[in-house]
Structure formats: C-alpha cells, structure tokens
LOTOR-26015 format. One record per atom (N, C-alpha, C, O, CB): x, y, z. Coordinates in pm, whole numbers, plus 32768, in hexadecimal, padded with zeros to 4 digits. Atoms other than C-alpha are relative to their C-alpha. Glycine has a CB too. Layout:
// LOTOR-26015
XYZ
...
END
This chain:
// LOTOR-26015
80577F8C8000
800080008000
805B80798000
80B9807F804F
7F9E8000807B
7FAE7F898005
809381517FA5
7FAC807C7FEC
7F4C807B7F9F
80677FF47F91
80477F81800A
801C82B67FCC
801780397F74
808880407F45
80308065806D
7FF27FCA8088
7FD2834D7E75
7FC6808B7FF1
7FF380D77F9A
7FBE7FA47F9F
80447F828016
7EF1847A7EA1
7FAD8024807B
7FB17FDE80E0
7FA77FF97F82
805C7FD57F96
7DF685357F7C
7F7380027FC9
7F5B80347F5B
8029808C8038
808C8006802B
7C7E84FB7F67
7FBF808A800B
7FFA80E58045
7FB27F9A8053
80477F7F7FF3
7B7D86177F47
7FE280248091
7FCC809A80B0
7F7E7FFB7FB2
80197FE67F72
7B4485F380BF
80818015804E
807E801F80C8
7FB17F8E803E
7F807FE57FBF
7CB686298109
80467F848033
80AF7F8F8073
7FEB805C8071
7FC3807C7FCF
7D0384BC8153
80637FC67F9E
80637FEA7F28
7F957F9B801E
7F9E803F8058
7E1F83EA80C9
7FBF7F997FA4
7F607F557FCD
806E7FBE8052
802D80658061
7DE283137F92
80747F9F7FEC
80E67FC97FD8
7FD280427F77
7F988067800A
7EA081CA7F7A
7FE37FA37F8A
7F707F937F61
80097FB08083
800F806A8065
7EDC80C87E6B
80417F83803A
809D7F8A808B
804380287F75
7FC9807E7FCD
7F207F5A7EAD
808A7FEA7FC4
809E7FF37F4B
7FA27F887FDF
7F798026802A
808E7F027E9E
802A7F8C805A
7FEA7F7480C0
80668079800A
7FD780717FAD
81487DD87F28
802E802A808C
802C7FD880E8
806E7FB57FBC
7FCE7FD77F7D
81D27EA78048
7FB6807C8032
7F8680CD7FE3
8097801B7FFB
80347F867FC5
814C7FA88134
806C8035805D
80AF7FEA80A5
7F797FE7804D
7F957FC47FB0
8232809A81DE
7FC880338084
7F4F80478092
804480737FB4
80277FC77F7F
822C81198343
7FC8808C7FEA
7F6880B3802D
807980038062
80317F79801D
81FE827782B4
7F707FFB7FCD
7F1E804F7FF2
805B80467F99
808A80108032
80C481FE81F9
7FA07FE98074
7F388029807C
7FF77F8B7F9B
805980227F91
8030816A8334
7FF280758062
7F85808D8096
80347F848049
80077F8C7FA6
8087829A8409
7FA8806E7FC5
7F5C80AF800D
808C8037801C
80537F9B8042
7FE683838309
7F6C7FD78008
7F16802B8024
802B80147F6B
808A80317FF9
7EAB82AB8301
7FCB800B808F
7F59803580A4
7FF87F6F7FCF
802A7FF77F74
7E9D8298847F
7FE180918026
7F7C80AB8067
806C7FC7805C
80147F727FE0
7EC08413849E
7F7F80347FC1
7F3680817FFF
807780547FD1
807B7FD48043
7DA9844A83A1
7F857FCB8048
7F268017805F
80007FD37F6E
8074803C7FBC
7CB9835B844F
7FEC803F8089
7F7A805880B2
80137F67800D
800B7FC67F7A
7D0683EE85A6
7FC9808E7FFE
7F8380B7805B
808780008043
80277F728001
7CC68555853B
7F89801F7FA7
7F5A80917FA6
807380537FD5
806B7FDE805D
7BB38534843A
7F857FAC8018
7F3D7FC58079
802F7FEE7F72
808280407FFF
7A9A843F8402
7FA180697FC7
7FBB809F7F5C
7FD47FCE8092
80557F92802B
7979853383E3
800B80758061
7FB780CF8061
7F6D7FD27FF5
7FEA7F927FA3
7A00861384F3
809380257FFD
80EB7FCE8000
7FD37FDC8090
7F777FCE7FF9
7B3486EB84F0
800E80528080
7FAC808480B7
802480557F82
7FDF7FB27F8A
7BDE87988612
806C80637FD6
80D1803D7F9A
802F7FA68077
7F9B7F9D8022
7C9A88DD85E8
7FD9808A8031
7F72809C8072
801780037F6A
80147F767FD3
7CB38A528627
7F9C80497FA7
7F7680187F3C
8085804B8002
80587FAB8051
7BCC8B6585A9
804580257F7D
800680247F13
7FD98080804D
7FB47FDB8078
7CDC8BCE84B5
80007F8D7F9D
7FEB7FA37F25
809180288024
80028074805A
7CF28A6D8426
7F767FEA7FC5
7F6A7FCD7F4E
802D7F83804A
808A80168030
7B768A4F840C
7FDB80657F95
7F9980437F32
7F9D80088075
80257F97805E
7B568B9B8355
805F800E7F8A
804780607F31
7FF880838048
7FA07FFB806F
7C808B62826E
7FBD7FCD7F81
7F887F5E7F7F
80807FAB8021
8041802A807D
7BFD8B568106
80377F7C7FC9
7FF17F367F7F
8010806C7F97
7FC6807C8035
7CEB8A3380BC
7FD77F858052
7FF67F15802B
8098800C7FFD
802D80717FB0
7C51895A81CF
7F947FB47FB4
7F327FEF7F85
7FCB802F808B
806180548047
7B9788368131
7F847FF38056
7F8C7FCD80CB
803C7F737FDE
807F80057FB9
7A2688438194
7F9A7FB37FAA
7FA67FB07F30
7FCC80908020
806D80408047
78F2877A8137
7F8280098053
7F87801E80CD
80217F6D7FE1
80837FF67FC1
7780877E8187
7FF77F9D8075
80117F268064
7F8F7FE47F99
801080547F8A
774186FA82E8
807E7FED8053
80797FAA80BA
7FCE7F7C7FD6
7F84800A7FB4
78AB8717835D
7FF080448088
7FBE80B48090
8076803E7FB2
7FFF7FC67F7A
78C5875184D5
808D8030801E
80EF7FEE7FFB
7FD17F98806B
7F7D7FC77FDE
79E1882D8555
7FFE80308091
7FB0808880B4
802780747FA0
7FF07FCE7F77
7A47885486C3
806B806C7FFB
80E080517FE0
80267F8D8065
7FA77F8D8004
7AE089B086D4
8045800B8088
8005802C80EC
7FB180837FDD
7FB67FFF7F82
7BF189A287DD
8019808E8033
803480A080AA
80847FB87FEF
7FEE7F757FD4
7C148B1E87E5
7F86802E8050
7F94806780BC
8016805D7F87
807B7FD07FC3
7AA88B63883C
7FB97F968055
7F5A7FB6809D
7FA280317F95
804180727FBD
7A4C8A0A88CB
7F6E7FF67FD7
7F147FEF802A
800B800D8098
80868008803A
792089F787E3
7FFF7F957F94
805F7F887F48
7FD3808A7FC6
80128063806A
78A188DC8707
7FB0803F7F90
7F4480757FA7
7FB97F808036
80427FC88076
7843894B85A6
7FDC7F907FA0
801A7F257FA0
805B80687FBA
80218059806F
7799889B8485
800880547F81
7FE080C87F7F
7F717FBF8011
7FF57FBA8080
77E188F8831A
7F877FDA7FAC
7F727F657F8C
80867FDB7FB5
807B8018804B
769D891E8257
7FE180787FA8
7FED80EA7FD4
7F8A7FE2805E
80227F968060
763489E68124
806F80687FF3
805480E07FE7
7F7E8044802B
7F8E7FA88017
77918A788101
802880578076
807680B48065
7FE180587F90
7FDE7FAD7F8C
77A98B058263
80097FAA807F
7FCF7F3D8085
7F9880708014
7FF480417F7E
78078A9F83C6
7F908033805C
7F7480AB805F
808B801A8040
80667FDC7F9F
76F38A9A84CD
80247FC18086
803C7F49808E
7F727FD37FD1
7FE480337F79
77378A7A8643
7F8A7FAD802F
7F177FD78023
801C80758063
806E80567FD1
7670895A86D6
800E7FDB8093
7FAC7FAF80D0
7FFA7F827FAD
7FEE801D7F71
770589288833
8085803A802C
80DE80547FDB
7FFB7F67801C
7F807FCD7FD0
781689A98910
800380118097
7F9E800780DC
801E80827FBF
7FE77FE87F72
78A889EB8A64
7FFE80978015
804680DE7FCF
80887FC1802F
7FFD7F6F7FE9
78598B468AEE
808C802B802A
80CD7FEB807D
7F998029806B
7F7E7FC97FDA
79938C158B04
7FEA80628073
7F8B80B08071
804780457F87
80077FA67F8D
79CD8CCD8C4B
807480617FF4
80E680367FDE
80037FB28088
7F977F9D800E
7A908E108C3F
800A805B8079
7FB0806180CC
7FEA80517F84
7FE87F9E7F97
7B208F148D27
802D80817FBF
808680807F6B
80697FCE8067
7FD77F7E8034
7B3890868CD9
808B80248031
80B2800480A1
7F9B806D8029
7F7F7FC97FD9
7C8E91248CDA
7FE4808D802F
7FC580E47FDE
806A7FFD7F8A
80277F817FC4
7C5692488DC6
806A806C7FEE
80E280507FF2
7FE37FED8093
7FA67F8E8009
7CED93A18D99
80308022808D
7FF47FFA80F0
7FBA807B7FBE
7FCB7FD67F7F
7DBF94388EAD
7F98804E8050
7F50809F8017
807E80537FED
805C7FB77FAB
7CF494B88FD4
7F777FC0800A
7F247FED805A
7FF1808A7FCF
808280427FF9
7BCF93CF8F96
80117F7A8043
806A7F2C8021
7FC07FEF7F73
800080827FC0
7B8B92AD9079
7F787FC27FE7
7F1180008000
801E800A8099
807F8043801B
7A8491B39013
7FCE7FBF807F
801B7FA080DA
800F7F987F8F
803B80467F8F
799791189108
7FDB7F757FCD
7F737F657F8D
7F82804C803A
80108084803B
79B58FA390B5
7F757FC48010
7F4B7F747FBC
80627FA4803B
8085803A7FED
785C8F4F9141
7FA0802A7F92
7F3C7FE77F7A
7FC780288089
805B7FD28068
77BE90169026
8047800B7F79
801880547F21
7FC380858026
7FC080038083
78B38FD88F0B
7FE57F797FC0
80087F117FF8
8099801B800B
801B807B804A
78408ED98E0D
800A80207F6D
7FC9807D7F3C
7F737FC48024
7FEB7FEA808E
78AE8EC38CA5
80037F787FBD
805B7F267FD8
808480517FE5
800C80828040
78458DA08BC8
7FDF80137F6D
7F91806B7F49
7F947FAA8046
80218001808F
783F8D5E8A50
7FCF7F747FDE
80167F127FF0
807D80297FA7
803580838021
775C8C4789DB
80327FD47F77
8075801F7F31
7F6580028004
7FCB8037807C
77A08B6888AF
7FCD80487F83
800680387F17
7FDE7F6E7FF6
80307FB08072
76D48C4F87CE
804880867FF6
803380D27F98
7F688017800C
7FB37F848003
77C08D6D8825
7FC08073804B
7FF080E48043
801780287F74
80447F977FB5
76D08E2E8905
804680148087
80577FB580D3
7F6A7FDE8014
7FC07FE07F81
777F8EDE8A27
7F9380308060
7F428087803E
8070806D7FEF
80627FD77F9A
76B18EFE8B64
8048800B8085
80AD7FC8809E
7F897F9A800A
7FC77FF57F7B
76FC8F688CC2
7FE280858040
7F8D80D18010
80947FE97FFC
800F7F827FB7
771590878DB5
80868022803D
80D47FCA8061
7F917FF6806E
7F847FD37FC3
783191568E3A
7FE4807E8050
7FA580DC801F
806D801A7F94
80087F8A7FAB
783C924A8F5B
808E80258024
80D57FD78063
7FA87FE78080
7F797FD27FE3
797A93158F74
7FFD80758060
7FB480D6804C
804880267F80
7FF37F937F9F
79D493EE909B
808680447FE6
80EF80057FEE
7FF67FCC8093
7F887FB3801E
7ACC94FF9044
803180428080
7FE0805F80D9
7FE5806B7F91
7FC97FC77F85
7BB59593914A
7FDE80938013
7FEE80C98080
80967FEF8000
802A7F737FF9
7B3B96F590FA
7F8D80157F9F
7F6C7FBA7F52
807880627FDF
80707FE3805B
7A1C979D9041
802C7FED7F70
809A80147F49
7FCC80918017
7FE28018808E
7A0D97378ED4
7FF080807FB0
7F9780D17FCA
7FA47F937FC8
80097F8E805B
7A4C983A8DC8
7FC67FCF7F7C
7FD17F5A7F59
808C80427FEA
803780228082
799C98428C78
806F7FCB7FA6
80D7800A7F98
7FBB807C7FC0
7F9B803D8058
7A59975D8B8A
80627FA68048
80C27F76800A
804B806A7FB9
7FA480577FB5
7B0396948CA0
80047F757FC2
7F9E7F3F7F97
7FD57FF78095
7FEF808A802D
7B8F95468C32
7FED7FA48077
80327FB080DD
808C7FEA7FBE
801F805C7F94
7AFE94318D08
80537F817FF8
80717F43805F
7F6D7FDD7FFF
7FB4807C8011
7BC2930F8C77
7FFC7FD57F70
7FD980227F17
7FC97F92805A
7FFD803B8087
7BE7922C8B4A
7FBA7F7A8003
7FD67F27805A
80917FF27FCC
804480808010
7B0491118ADF
80667F9C7FC7
80B07FC07F6B
7F82800D7FA3
7F9E80608033
7BD28FD18AA7
7FE07FD37F71
7F6E7FDE7F44
80067F88805C
801280398085
7C058F38894D
7F917F988006
7F857F4F8069
80857FC17FCA
806E80608004
7AD88E6888E6
7F7F8034803C
7F167FF7802A
80287F848046
80757FC47FC1
79E98F4989A9
7FE7808C7FCA
7F8D80D27FF9
801180048099
800B7F798037
7A12908488DA
7F9580067F94
7F827FA47F4B
8086802F7FC7
80667FF38068
78F9910787FB
804180167F77
80B6803C7F71
7F9F80748021
7FC77FEC8085
792A9119867F
801780937FE0
806A80B47F8B
7FA57FC47F98
7FF07F6F8010
790992958692
7FDA80418085
7FA17FFF80DC
7FA980387F89
801E7FBC7F83
78E4939987A4
7F6B7FFA801F
7F1780197FCA
802F80927FFB
808B80047FD4
77A49367886A
7FEE805F8075
804F808280BA
7FD57F6E8027
80227FA67F91
76F5944A8964
7F9D7FB9805B
7F3D7F7B802D
7FC680877FCC
805580417F9C
765593CD8AA5
7FD980698069
802D80B3809A
80497F878043
802D7FA97F94
758194918B9B
801F7FB88083
7FF67F458097
7F6680237FF4
7FD6803A7F81
761194538CF5
7FD4805C8072
7F9F80C8805A
809A7FE88003
80267FB17F8B
75D794D48E56
807D802B804C
80DF7FE28054
7FA27FAF805C
7F927FCB7FAE
76BC95AE8F2B
7FCB801D808C
7F588044809E
803D80817FC0
80247FE27F76
76B995D690A5
808180148051
80EE80158018
7FA87F8E803E
7F927FEF7FA2
779B960A91D7
804580887FF1
809F80987F9E
80657F917FED
7FBD7F7E7FFD
77FA97729219
7FA980737FD5
7FC980E67FF4
80787FFC7FAC
80597F978030
76E098349179
7F777FC57FE6
7F587F578012
803880427F80
808580308021
7580981590F6
800A7F8D7F9C
804F7F997F37
7FA980727FC7
80018071805D
754596C39052
7FC9802F7F7A
7F68807C7F75
7FAC7F8A8038
802A7FD48085
752196F18EDC
80257F997F97
80707F3B7FB1
803F80877FDD
7FDC80558072
753396498D8B
807C803A7FBC
809780B27FC6
7F887FF47F9A
7F8D7FD3804E
766B965B8CB5
80087FA97F84
7FBC7F497F75
80847FF88054
7FEC804B807B
76E195D98B66
80897FBF8005
80ED8003801C
7FF1805B7F83
7F82804A8005
77EC94CC8B51
80137FD17F71
7FB67F9C7F34
80027F878065
7FE180358085
7897947A8A08
80667F90800D
80C07F958061
803680717FA3
7F9D806A800B
7950933B89B6
80297FFD7F6D
7FD77FE17F16
7FC87F738031
7FCE7FFC8088
7A2A93598880
80267F767FCC
80357F178019
8078805B7FF7
7FD6807E803F
7A889248878A
808B7FD78032
80B07F62802C
8001800E7F67
7F7D801C7FC5
7BE392648828
7FF57FD78093
805A7FBC80D3
805C807A7FF3
8019802A7F77
7B45920E897A
8000806F8067
7FDF805880DB
80647F9E8027
7FF77F907FA2
7B7393678A17
7F7580258035
7F18803A7FE7
8043807A7FBD
80807FE07FBF
7A5B93B58B12
800D808C803C
806780A7808C
7FDA7F95806F
7FFC7F767FCF
7A1095248B55
7F758029802F
7F107FEF8006
803380627F93
807E7FCE7FCA
790395E58C11
7FEF80937FD9
804E80E17FDF
7FFA7FEF809B
80207F77802A
785797268B98
7F7B802A803E
7F307FD98074
7FF9800A7F65
80807FCC7FD1
773798078BFC
7FF680078096
7F8A7FF980CF
7F907FAD7FCC
7FFD7FFE7F6E
77A198268D64
7FC680828036
7F7C80818098
808F7FEF8032
803A7F7F7FDA
774E99978D81
802980338089
7FDB807980C8
7F6E7FF67FFD
7FCF7FC97F82
781E99E18EB8
7FB67FCF807B
7FAD801980DD
7FF880927FFC
804C80337F8E
775399038FA3
80587FDB8076
80267FD380E7
7FB07F877FD6
7FA680277F94
788698A2906E
7FF97F6C8022
80347F428086
7FE18050807B
800D808F7FE4
782D9730905C
807F7FB47FDD
80C97FDA7F82
7F8A7FC67FB3
7F87804E8014
793E962B906F
7FE37F6C7FE3
80407F1C7FDC
8059800C8078
8025808C8018
787F94E8902B
7FA87FF97F84
7F4D804B7F73
7FB57FC4807C
805180128079
77F1946E8EDF
7FD57F6D7FF8
80257F12800E
8051802B7F7F
80398086800E
770D93408EA8
7FD67FED7F6F
7F8380377F3B
7F867FEB8062
801480128091
770992B68D45
7FBE7F797FE4
7FF77F118006
8085800A7FB4
803B807D802F
761591B28CBD
803D7FDC7F78
804D80347F23
7F65800B7FF6
7FC18028807D
76B390E98BA1
7FAA7F9A7FB6
7F867F327FEE
808C7FC6801A
804B805B8056
75F290468A85
8011802E7F70
7FC880867F42
7F687FFA8029
7FE37FD6808A
768090648924
804A7F8F7FB7
80847F387FF8
805380837FFE
7FB68067804C
77138F8E880A
809580217FFB
80BB80937FE5
7FC87FF37F72
7F6F7FEF800B
788C8F5A880F
80287FFA7F6D
7FE27FC07F1A
804B7F938052
7FC980088087
795C8F8A86D6
80237F6F7FE3
804A7F24803D
807D805C7FF0
7FDE808A8025
79958E488617
80867FFA7FBD
80B37F8D7F97
7F967FC47FA5
END
C-alpha cells in the first residue's frame, strides 16, 4: 500500500502494492484520528479558505470551545462550553467580585454584570478597563449604566470599543465613584 494522492475530503489515497511503509500507516492513523466526519482545530484553521470542508462536517473549534456544523456553505455553532472572562481593570478601579460576571455562550452572546468602585469620583471619559479577547464587540457599543457612591445616583453611558476599551460618559459632575454595567451583546467573531 502506498500513498499516492489526497482525496476531496483531505484524506490520504492509497494503491495496493506488495509493501506498506511505516510512513503510510502513520499517515493513515493520523488521518483517522483527526477526521472521520469531525475535525478538531483552531478558528483560524476552520476559517482558512484552503481547509477542506463538506456538507455535514462537524468541527470542534479549540479556540472558542464551540462545535460547528458545515451546511449550505457556512459554519453554524451547534454546541459549546460557555467561556468565562475577567475584565482587565484600569488603575484606581477595584471590582467587587460578588457582582462581577462575564460569560460568552457558544453563539457568541456576551452576558453578565460588572460593578466597579473607583478610588475617586469618575470624570467624563474615564477608562474603566479593557474587555478580554473573545468578549469584545464587533464595533463600539453603548450601554446605559447606573452611577452611585458620592453623589446623586444617576444614569450614565458606557462604551465598549472593538478594541475592548471600556469608558464612561455623561457623568455631569455628580461626584459618583461607582458604576454598575449590565452586559448583553454579541461578541465579534
């Protein structure tokens, strides 16, 4: 048996010969272990145009920990492990762990809540922190949040950029040092 070519599904093609080599058997073993009708690999590998795909192929994405199926020329998430994240806080902000929750489900929806207590009154445009990779929106989003501690409780506007930067606006000199942010938005893919 000798390796001669690659099939349309990316597998090795063999022809009968009087001998089979260790390299032939190792190549066949590697193909069977990693393929069948399911492949395992990174998001980059899955989205690579040169990756061999076929209708009904299952792909476990090791980057996102999501199972996809290839159908009608596109990948569709069908199951996954929720990803848990932690905000990278800016200097002067201390999070209150009892009310920090950041989760991204297998469909890419980010949900959670974050309450940050700043060491002094927040100024308009203050940077609160950075959203971790995988939890960032595809473009800048705006969220209505609540401010308290130090002045009259009020609403404010929090932005989360595609680069993950989290900022607060619309403070209006209230003197508040605490911001409570509800999170519910799609993450960039």
